[in-house]
MARVEX-964038 format. One record per residue (C-alpha): residue number from 1; residue in one letter; x, y, z negated. Coordinates in steps of 0.001 Angstrom, whole numbers, plus 524288, in hexadecimal, padded with zeros to 5 digits. Example, Ala and Ser with C-alpha at 12.3 -4.5 7.8 and 13.67 -1.06 7.14 Angstrom:
BEGIN
NODE,nr,rest,X,Y,Z
NODE,1,a,8300C,7EE6C,7E188
NODE,2,s,83566,7FBDC,7E41C
***
This chain:
BEGIN
NODE,nr,rest,X,Y,Z
NODE,1,m,0C7B6,6FAAC,885E1
NODE,2,t,0CB85,6F9A0,89424
NODE,3,p,0C249,6F0E3,89B5D
NODE,4,p,0C7D8,6E49C,8A1D1
NODE,5,f,0C1D9,6E896,8AF5C
NODE,6,t,0C08B,6F45B,8B76A
NODE,7,m,0B6C7,6F55C,8C292
NODE,8,i,0BC26,6FB57,8CF48
NODE,9,c,0B022,701E6,8D529
NODE,10,t,0ABD4,70817,8E1FD
NODE,11,s,0A107,7120C,8E2D8
NODE,12,d,09839,70C89,8EC92
NODE,13,f,08DD6,710FB,8F6E9
NODE,14,s,082BD,70FA1,8ECB0
NODE,15,g,08A43,717FC,8E299
NODE,16,l,08D78,70BE1,8DA5A
NODE,17,r,09A81,706F1,8D5E1
NODE,18,r,09E5E,6F956,8D9F2
NODE,19,g,0AB94,6F2F4,8D93C
NODE,20,k,0B39D,6E82F,8D2B6
NODE,21,g,0B997,6E6F4,8C567
NODE,22,v,0C81C,6E45B,8C357
NODE,23,p,0CFD6,6E1F3,8B6B7
NODE,24,t,0D32B,6EF37,8B099
NODE,25,a,0E164,6EB02,8AFF8
NODE,26,e,0E1B5,6EA19,8BEA4
NODE,27,f,0DAA0,6F714,8C1B2
NODE,28,d,0E740,6FE67,8C40E
NODE,29,r,0EB6C,6F4B3,8CD8D
NODE,30,r,0DDE6,6F507,8D447
NODE,31,c,0DF83,70370,8D648
NODE,32,t,0E9D9,6FFC7,8E0B4
NODE,33,t,0E505,6F2D1,8E5B8
NODE,34,g,0D5E5,6F4A8,8E3A8
NODE,35,i,0CCAA,6E9C0,8E404
NODE,36,g,0C58D,6E294,8EF4B
NODE,37,w,0B843,6E7DF,8F3DE
NODE,38,t,0AEED,6E3B8,8FE5A
NODE,39,p,0A9F6,6ED42,90970
NODE,40,t,09BEA,6E8C4,908F0
NODE,41,n,09B36,6EC7F,8FA91
NODE,42,v,09870,6FA0D,8FF4D
NODE,43,q,08B34,6F57B,90423
NODE,44,i,086B1,6F09D,8F69A
NODE,45,t,07AE5,6F9B5,8F3CD
NODE,46,c,07717,6FE75,8E648
NODE,47,f,06DBE,6F2F1,8E5B5
NODE,48,d,07879,6E91E,8E804
NODE,49,t,073A3,6E5A2,8F58B
NODE,50,i,07D2E,6E5E3,900EE
NODE,51,s,079EA,6EE7A,90C40
NODE,52,d,07E01,6EBE9,91A5C
NODE,53,s,08C97,6EC76,91ACB
NODE,54,p,09656,6EE0A,9262E
NODE,55,y,0A079,6E66D,91E5D
NODE,56,g,09917,6D9BF,91B75
NODE,57,a,0A1CE,6CFD4,913D0
NODE,58,l,0ADAD,6D52F,91A91
NODE,59,g,0B8BC,6DDD9,915ED
NODE,60,d,0C040,6E1A8,909B2
NODE,61,l,0C324,6EE81,9030E
NODE,62,v,0CA5E,6F300,8F673
NODE,63,l,0C3B8,6F9DF,8EB94
NODE,64,r,0CEFD,70213,8E4F3
NODE,65,p,0CBC9,7093D,8D7D8
NODE,66,d,0CFD3,71795,8D5BF
NODE,67,p,0D657,71765,8C8BA
NODE,68,e,0D204,724B9,8C54A
NODE,69,t,0C3E7,7202F,8C5B1
NODE,70,r,0C5F8,71515,8BB43
NODE,71,v,0BC26,715E6,8B04A
NODE,72,e,0BCFA,70EC4,8A363
NODE,73,a,0B047,71346,89D29
NODE,74,p,0AC1B,70EF9,88F63
NODE,75,l,09D6F,70AD8,88E69
NODE,76,p,09541,70C8E,882A5
NODE,77,d,093D4,6FDF8,880AB
NODE,78,g,0A278,6FC73,87EC7
NODE,79,r,0A5EE,6F81F,88BCF
NODE,80,v,0AF01,6FF30,89599
NODE,81,l,0AC30,7002E,8A40B
NODE,82,a,0B837,701E5,8AD38
NODE,83,f,0B6C7,70529,8BB44
NODE,84,a,0BCD4,70D4B,8C632
NODE,85,l,0B917,7129B,8D303
NODE,86,g,0C045,70F4A,8DF02
NODE,87,d,0C1C2,7105C,8EDD4
NODE,88,i,0BF19,7055F,8F7C6
NODE,89,l,0C9DA,70458,90122
NODE,90,d,0CC57,6FC32,90DB8
NODE,91,l,0D704,6F1A0,90C14
NODE,92,d,0E0A7,6FBF0,911DB
NODE,93,g,0DE2B,70514,907D3
NODE,94,s,0D57D,70EF1,90F2B
NODE,95,p,0C8D5,713D8,909FE
NODE,96,w,0BD4B,70AA0,90DA0
NODE,97,e,0B28D,71107,9159D
NODE,98,c,0A7E5,70E8B,90B85
NODE,99,c,0AF1D,7127C,8FF1E
NODE,100,t,0A755,71D41,8F942
NODE,101,r,0B283,722A4,8F170
NODE,102,g,0BAE8,72271,8FD96
NODE,103,v,0B086,729CC,904E0
NODE,104,l,0B09A,73410,8FA9E
NODE,105,k,0BEF5,7353F,8FAA4
NODE,106,a,0BF49,73749,90932
NODE,107,a,0B4A0,74122,908F7
NODE,108,v,0BBE3,748B8,8FE3C
NODE,109,a,0C879,74837,90652
NODE,110,s,0C189,74D25,91239
NODE,111,f,0BB7D,7586B,90B05
NODE,112,e,0C81B,75CAD,90585
NODE,113,a,0CFC5,75BAE,91176
NODE,114,e,0C5D8,762BB,91A21
NODE,115,t,0C2A8,76DB6,910BD
NODE,116,g,0CE33,76F3A,907B5
NODE,117,l,0C4C1,76EEA,8FCF1
NODE,118,r,0C187,76634,8F0F4
NODE,119,l,0B493,76255,8EB82
NODE,120,k,0B085,76123,8DD29
NODE,121,v,0A4D1,7586E,8DA8B
NODE,122,s,09BE4,75437,8CF55
NODE,123,f,09096,74B3F,8CD83
NODE,124,e,083F0,74C0F,8C55C
NODE,125,h,07E97,73EB9,8C164
NODE,126,e,070E7,73C5F,8BD33
NODE,127,f,06C5B,72F51,8B77C
NODE,128,m,06099,729DD,8AF7D
NODE,129,f,05F65,72063,8A3FD
NODE,130,d,05537,715C7,8A40D
NODE,131,g,048B3,71767,89C3E
NODE,132,a,03E99,721C6,89952
NODE,133,a,04313,72F78,896AC
NODE,134,t,042D3,73380,8894E
NODE,135,t,04915,7415A,88A39
NODE,136,a,0486E,74D0C,892CD
NODE,137,g,05113,7519E,89DD4
NODE,138,f,05C5E,75A46,899FA
NODE,139,s,05904,75892,88B90
NODE,140,l,061B0,7581B,87FC4
NODE,141,a,059D1,74BB3,87BA0
NODE,142,g,05CBA,7456F,88850
NODE,143,f,06B58,74845,88739
NODE,144,a,06B3D,74343,87932
NODE,145,e,0640F,736BE,87C86
NODE,146,r,06F75,7330D,884C9
NODE,147,l,07B20,73716,87C54
NODE,148,d,08009,728BB,87AB1
NODE,149,y,07FCA,726FE,8893E
NODE,150,i,085DF,7341E,88C30
NODE,151,a,090D6,73130,88313
NODE,152,a,093BA,72393,8882D
NODE,153,l,09302,72840,8967A
NODE,154,s,09BE3,733CE,892F5
NODE,155,t,0A555,72AB3,88D1F
NODE,156,a,0A569,721E7,89907
NODE,157,l,0A692,72D2A,8A252
NODE,158,a,0B1AA,732E5,89AB0
NODE,159,a,0B8CA,7264A,89BE3
NODE,160,a,0B6CC,727BF,8AA9B
NODE,161,g,0BC95,7357F,8AA20
NODE,162,i,0AF99,73B66,8AC8E
NODE,163,a,0AA6E,7471C,8A3EA
NODE,164,p,09C5F,74A5C,8A743
NODE,165,d,099A1,75935,8A8FB
NODE,166,s,08B98,757AD,8A2EE
NODE,167,f,08235,74D1B,89E6F
NODE,168,l,0736B,74F78,89CCE
NODE,169,r,065E1,749D9,89BB8
NODE,170,e,06096,74CAD,8A985
NODE,171,y,05201,74F50,8AC8D
NODE,172,g,04E2E,741E3,8B11A
NODE,173,p,049AC,73714,8A843
NODE,174,n,05543,7321C,8A018
NODE,175,q,05E42,738FA,8AA52
NODE,176,m,06C18,73D13,8A72E
NODE,177,e,0755E,74541,8AF4A
NODE,178,v,0842E,74571,8AEFC
NODE,179,t,08C0E,74F9B,8B648
NODE,180,l,09AA1,74E74,8B8C7
NODE,181,p,0A41F,759DB,8BB25
NODE,182,p,0A958,75D48,8C87D
NODE,183,t,0B5A9,755B1,8CE04
NODE,184,d,0BB0C,75183,8DAB6
NODE,185,p,0B1E2,7496A,8E39E
NODE,186,l,0B758,73BE2,8E20D
NODE,187,r,0B874,73CF2,8D2E2
NODE,188,a,0AA25,7425F,8D2D7
NODE,189,a,0A526,7375C,8DA33
NODE,190,d,0ACE9,72D85,8D269
NODE,191,q,0A7AF,73331,8C5C4
NODE,192,a,099F6,7329A,8CAF2
NODE,193,a,09B64,7248C,8CDA9
NODE,194,v,0A17D,7215A,8BFF4
NODE,195,l,09709,729AD,8B8D3
NODE,196,r,08BDC,7224A,8BEC2
NODE,197,d,0919E,714F6,8BAD4
NODE,198,l,095B4,71900,8ADA5
NODE,199,a,0887F,71F75,8AAD1
NODE,200,r,08178,712A5,8AE52
NODE,201,t,08B4B,7099D,8A70D
NODE,202,v,08B22,711BB,89AC2
NODE,203,a,07C5F,71120,89AA8
NODE,204,r,07BF2,7027E,89CA1
NODE,205,a,0858E,70132,8914B
NODE,206,m,07C38,70858,888B9
NODE,207,g,070AD,70023,88CEE
NODE,208,e,06AE2,709FE,8959F
NODE,209,r,06A04,70C6D,8A40A
NODE,210,v,06BC0,71883,8AC67
NODE,211,s,068D2,71A68,8BAD2
NODE,212,f,06E44,72457,8C4C7
NODE,213,a,06482,71F6B,8CEB7
NODE,214,p,05F2E,72AED,8D736
NODE,215,l,0511E,728D5,8D2E9
NODE,216,l,04B54,71FC9,8C8B9
NODE,217,a,03D4E,722DB,8CAAF
NODE,218,p,03513,72AB0,8D4B8
NODE,219,d,02FC5,734E9,8CB2A
NODE,220,i,03C27,73969,8C3F6
NODE,221,v,0488E,74131,8C78E
NODE,222,g,05426,738E4,8CC48
NODE,223,n,06252,737E6,8CA33
NODE,224,g,06AD9,7408D,8D29F
NODE,225,v,07965,741E7,8D472
NODE,226,h,07CD8,75000,8D700
NODE,227,v,08A43,75298,8DD9D
NODE,228,h,090A2,7600F,8DAD3
NODE,229,l,09B64,76476,8E430
NODE,230,s,0A41E,77036,8E55A
NODE,231,l,0AF65,773EE,8EE44
NODE,232,w,0BD4C,77852,8E9A9
NODE,233,d,0C9D1,77BC2,8F011
NODE,234,v,0D66F,77480,8ED3B
NODE,235,e,0DAAE,77F0E,8E30A
NODE,236,g,0CEA1,77BBE,8DB47
NODE,237,h,0C6A3,7883A,8DEED
NODE,238,p,0B76E,7864D,8E14F
NODE,239,v,0B344,78937,8EF3D
NODE,240,s,0A49F,785AE,8EE55
NODE,241,h,09FC9,7928D,8EA55
NODE,242,d,09D5A,79F18,8F14A
NODE,243,p,092E8,7A8BD,8EB6B
NODE,244,a,08F9F,7AD40,8F937
NODE,245,g,08D63,7A042,8FF1A
NODE,246,p,08005,79863,8FF32
NODE,247,g,07D5D,79523,8F0F0
NODE,248,g,08B6C,79928,8EDA3
NODE,249,l,091A2,78F0F,8F6F4
NODE,250,s,09E1F,79225,8FDA1
NODE,251,d,09F6A,79017,90C5F
NODE,252,r,0A6A1,78387,90A3E
NODE,253,a,09DB5,77DF9,8FEFE
NODE,254,g,09212,7828E,90721
NODE,255,a,0964B,77AB0,91314
NODE,256,f,098AE,76F49,909DE
NODE,257,v,08AB0,77054,904FD
NODE,258,a,08537,771E1,912C5
NODE,259,g,08B72,7656F,91660
NODE,260,m,0856C,75E4F,90BA6
NODE,261,l,07845,763C5,90F99
NODE,262,r,079C7,76087,91D56
NODE,263,h,07D30,752C3,91B44
NODE,264,a,072F8,7516F,90FDF
NODE,265,d,06B74,74650,915BF
NODE,266,a,07736,73DC3,91836
NODE,267,l,07CCB,740C3,90ACB
NODE,268,c,07075,73BCC,9044B
NODE,269,a,073C2,72E3A,9095C
NODE,270,l,08079,72F51,900E5
NODE,271,t,07BD2,73723,8F55F
NODE,272,a,06D84,73294,8F302
NODE,273,p,06ECD,724E7,8F8D3
NODE,274,s,064BE,71D05,8F277
NODE,275,v,05759,7199E,8F78B
NODE,276,i,0514C,720D5,8EC7A
NODE,277,s,05AB1,72C76,8ECF2
NODE,278,c,05201,733A7,8F69D
NODE,279,l,046C0,73368,8EC36
NODE,280,r,04ECA,73DC8,8E4D2
NODE,281,l,051A5,74629,8F04D
NODE,282,v,0445A,74CD2,8F08D
NODE,283,p,03FF4,75A27,8EB78
NODE,284,h,03DCB,75CB0,8DD39
NODE,285,r,0464A,7518A,8D7FE
NODE,286,w,05168,75AA9,8D4E1
NODE,287,s,058A0,75448,8DFED
NODE,288,a,05C6B,757EE,8EDA8
NODE,289,s,051E1,75673,8F7DB
NODE,290,f,0564F,76013,902B9
NODE,291,n,06302,76238,9098A
NODE,292,n,06426,76F87,902F1
NODE,293,l,06DD5,7781B,8FB78
NODE,294,g,067A7,77D32,8EFB7
NODE,295,k,06C16,7879A,8E5F0
NODE,296,q,06AF1,7815A,8D864
NODE,297,d,06097,77903,8DDC3
NODE,298,r,05FE7,76B48,8D845
NODE,299,e,057C0,765EC,8E3BE
NODE,300,a,061B2,76A11,8EE47
NODE,301,s,06A66,76084,8F582
NODE,302,v,075C2,76995,8F1AB
NODE,303,r,07483,7726D,8E609
NODE,304,i,07CB1,77EB5,8E358
NODE,305,c,07FB4,77D36,8D50F
NODE,306,p,07F48,78838,8CB2B
NODE,307,v,08B00,78EC7,8C5B3
NODE,308,s,08B2B,7956D,8B888
NODE,309,a,0984B,79D0E,8B7FC
NODE,310,a,09863,7AB9A,8B9A9
NODE,311,d,0A5BC,7ADEE,8BF6A
NODE,312,p,0A79D,7AA99,8CE64
NODE,313,q,0B307,7A134,8CCB8
NODE,314,t,0AC6B,798A9,8C28A
NODE,315,r,09FC5,7988A,8CA8D
NODE,316,a,0A717,7940D,8D66C
NODE,317,r,0AD02,788CB,8CE8D
NODE,318,q,09FBF,784BC,8C948
NODE,319,f,098CB,78591,8D66F
NODE,320,n,0952E,778B5,8DCBA
NODE,321,f,08A4E,7729A,8E4CA
NODE,322,e,082C7,76639,8E23B
NODE,323,y,07E1F,75B85,8EAA8
NODE,324,r,0716C,75585,8E520
NODE,325,a,06CEB,74B50,8EE74
NODE,326,a,073D8,7406E,8E812
NODE,327,d,0723F,73594,8DE4F
NODE,328,a,07963,72A19,8D833
NODE,329,a,075FE,71FF2,8E20B
NODE,330,a,0808A,726BA,8E9FF
NODE,331,s,08EF8,72392,8E995
NODE,332,p,0946E,73040,8E3CD
NODE,333,h,0A060,72DEE,8ECB2
NODE,334,l,098F8,72C38,8F915
NODE,335,a,08EA6,7374F,8F5FA
NODE,336,l,099F4,7411F,8F30A
NODE,337,a,0A14A,73CEB,8FF1D
NODE,338,g,094CD,74031,906D6
NODE,339,l,09311,74D28,900A7
NODE,340,i,0A10F,75084,902D4
NODE,341,l,0A137,74CC7,9113D
NODE,342,a,0949C,75488,9132B
NODE,343,g,09A52,7602D,90D68
NODE,344,l,0A600,75ECB,91502
NODE,345,a,09EB6,75D71,9217E
NODE,346,g,0975A,769E0,91E01
NODE,347,m,0A473,771BA,91BB5
NODE,348,g,0AA3A,76C1F,92849
NODE,349,d,09E54,770F8,93017
NODE,350,g,09E1E,77E45,9294D
NODE,351,l,0906C,77CBF,9240E
NODE,352,v,08A62,78795,91C32
NODE,353,a,08252,784F7,90FD6
NODE,354,p,07443,788C1,91089
NODE,355,q,06DEC,79222,9074D
NODE,356,p,06A8B,78ADD,8FAC5
NODE,357,t,05BC7,78859,8F8D4
NODE,358,e,056F0,78E12,8EC48
NODE,359,d,048D0,78921,8EBFE
NODE,360,d,040C7,77C31,8ED01
NODE,361,i,04310,778AD,8FB5F
NODE,362,s,039C6,76D7A,8FA82
NODE,363,l,02F68,777DC,8FB76
NODE,364,w,0349C,77D4C,9080B
NODE,365,g,02D78,77B05,9148F
NODE,366,g,0338A,77302,91FB6
NODE,367,d,036BC,77E8C,9279B
NODE,368,r,03DE4,785A2,91D2A
NODE,369,l,04508,77871,91A55
NODE,370,e,048E4,77720,92845
NODE,371,a,04D30,784E2,929C2
NODE,372,a,05645,78354,91DF7
NODE,373,g,05B5D,77650,92377
NODE,374,l,05616,76F0B,917D4
NODE,375,k,05027,760D8,91726
NODE,376,r,04D2F,75692,90E33
NODE,377,l,057A3,74CA3,90A8F
NODE,378,p,055E7,73E70,90F6F
NODE,379,g,049EF,73831,90A75
NODE,380,s,04FD2,72A62,90A07
NODE,381,l,05CCE,723DC,9099E
NODE,382,e,05B42,71EFD,917B7
NODE,383,e,0596B,72CCD,91C53
NODE,384,a,0657C,730AF,91536
NODE,385,l,06DDC,7250C,91AB9
NODE,386,k,0694C,72853,92886
NODE,387,a,06DC2,736AC,92652
NODE,388,l,07B83,7314C,9215D
NODE,389,e,07C9E,72892,92D8E
NODE,390,g,0796F,733DE,93665
NODE,391,d,081EA,73E2D,92FE2
NODE,392,a,08E3F,73DCA,93884
NODE,393,a,09487,74960,931AD
NODE,394,l,0937A,7436E,9245F
NODE,395,g,09783,7364E,9294A
NODE,396,e,0A38C,73B93,92EEE
NODE,397,g,0A9AF,73CE0,92139
NODE,398,l,0A57E,72F09,91D77
NODE,399,p,0AC39,7225A,9220F
NODE,400,a,0A639,71E68,92ED6
NODE,401,r,09E91,7125E,92ACE
NODE,402,l,09AC7,71705,91D2B
NODE,403,p,08D62,71E36,9206D
NODE,404,a,0885F,71189,92731
NODE,405,i,08D61,7085F,91C4C
NODE,406,y,087A9,710D3,9122D
NODE,407,a,07A9A,711F9,91953
NODE,408,a,07A2C,7033E,91A1C
NODE,409,h,07CE9,70248,90BBB
NODE,410,k,0719D,70B2E,9088D
NODE,411,r,06831,704BD,91251
NODE,412,g,06AB0,6F883,90A7D
NODE,413,e,066B5,6FFA1,8FE58
NODE,414,i,05AAB,7051F,904C2
NODE,415,a,05638,6F6E0,90934
NODE,416,h,0586E,6F20A,8FB83
NODE,417,v,04E90,6FB13,8F570
NODE,418,e,045A4,6FCF3,90136
NODE,419,a,03A8F,6F3F8,8FCD6
NODE,420,m,03B94,6F826,8EEB1
NODE,421,a,03075,70004,8E81A
NODE,422,p,03435,70D9F,8E3C9
NODE,423,d,03549,709DC,8D549
NODE,424,a,03DA3,6FE1D,8D8BB
NODE,425,r,046A5,706D2,8E088
NODE,426,f,0488C,71070,8D593
NODE,427,a,04BCD,7053B,8CC2C
NODE,428,a,05522,6FEE5,8D5FD
NODE,429,y,05D10,70B59,8D660
NODE,430,a,05BF9,70E63,8C81A
NODE,431,a,061E6,70158,8C53F
NODE,432,v,06D64,70311,8CEA4
NODE,433,y,070F8,710E3,8CBA0
***
């Protein structure tokens, strides 16, 4: 049964979907006219507080849905959830400066125009169910325990045009992982946003709760979001791989990776942007902790992923690299835009990828780290925000005012949890994400 209302959503700075519902019968018309939106809404934090806003109570915008993103997902309790993602526009129809989807579109357009190449992107998503763990990581028992949920979520995702590449019981307590196949950047980010909301909504419909929060307790592994990228020419040929390059990276892919590493501190403000995100970015949590390129290293900021094919052409098509310093507190659109702009800056400057590390660099001495140009990722959200505000090269690809507005948004989030005890912080983020 078609639901009477469809919600038109924006994917906001905090990685959540906000918007307005319209009669489903009016949806097609709204794809042209849109619906009214308020500029200061961009400063609503994940905790529903409002950070300092340059807009105040002034101004009007239009939130216009993209019909290709409309989802009509059946839920296991018999209800149907209908929603679509959209773009926030100024009244003259131009992209608004703080629309995350618009920022990603602009980043992709710049990349394609300046390089003549295309990107393929896929996201891995980790999340945890409430309650004490009863099964082991990667186990058949853990998979079997969630068969009903897997079936219900798969049905909802299929209705959204999303077919997971894999679904597994991850290592953490009650942790699951869903990976999606590679696609174009905008669709990859849209699918990431849709998957998170459907995963949570399906769980609630079954009387359970899941959380994508970066960390639910100080002594367990956290939930990451791993972003896989590869470069392709306009004819559809892979151009990321060169067996003679560092870790198998071609010159162009190597420059892209080197750009991400050079801008790693600023990127963390966009990709790991909660107050507790930095607690994951430490050695031996199977997450990134240094600004390094690693060969098949799951603690590197950027990992060269393995390939299994024997013939060179298939190996080149499989070859990709993975950014690991990310979590679901980030807007997938804004995080991916940052990665693309950082990679594009690296290509524009002709950077060369470093030789991949192949051991535990947390055991290296300071002199060796300095000689290799390696350092720890930011130890706090405030440190990452300052890096973003001071990164002129990365900022050139973003709307002029966005870094400052985004930083104000995040500083409002920091202020909200500043006086909380650690356990209360974990609980607050677990409830939101």
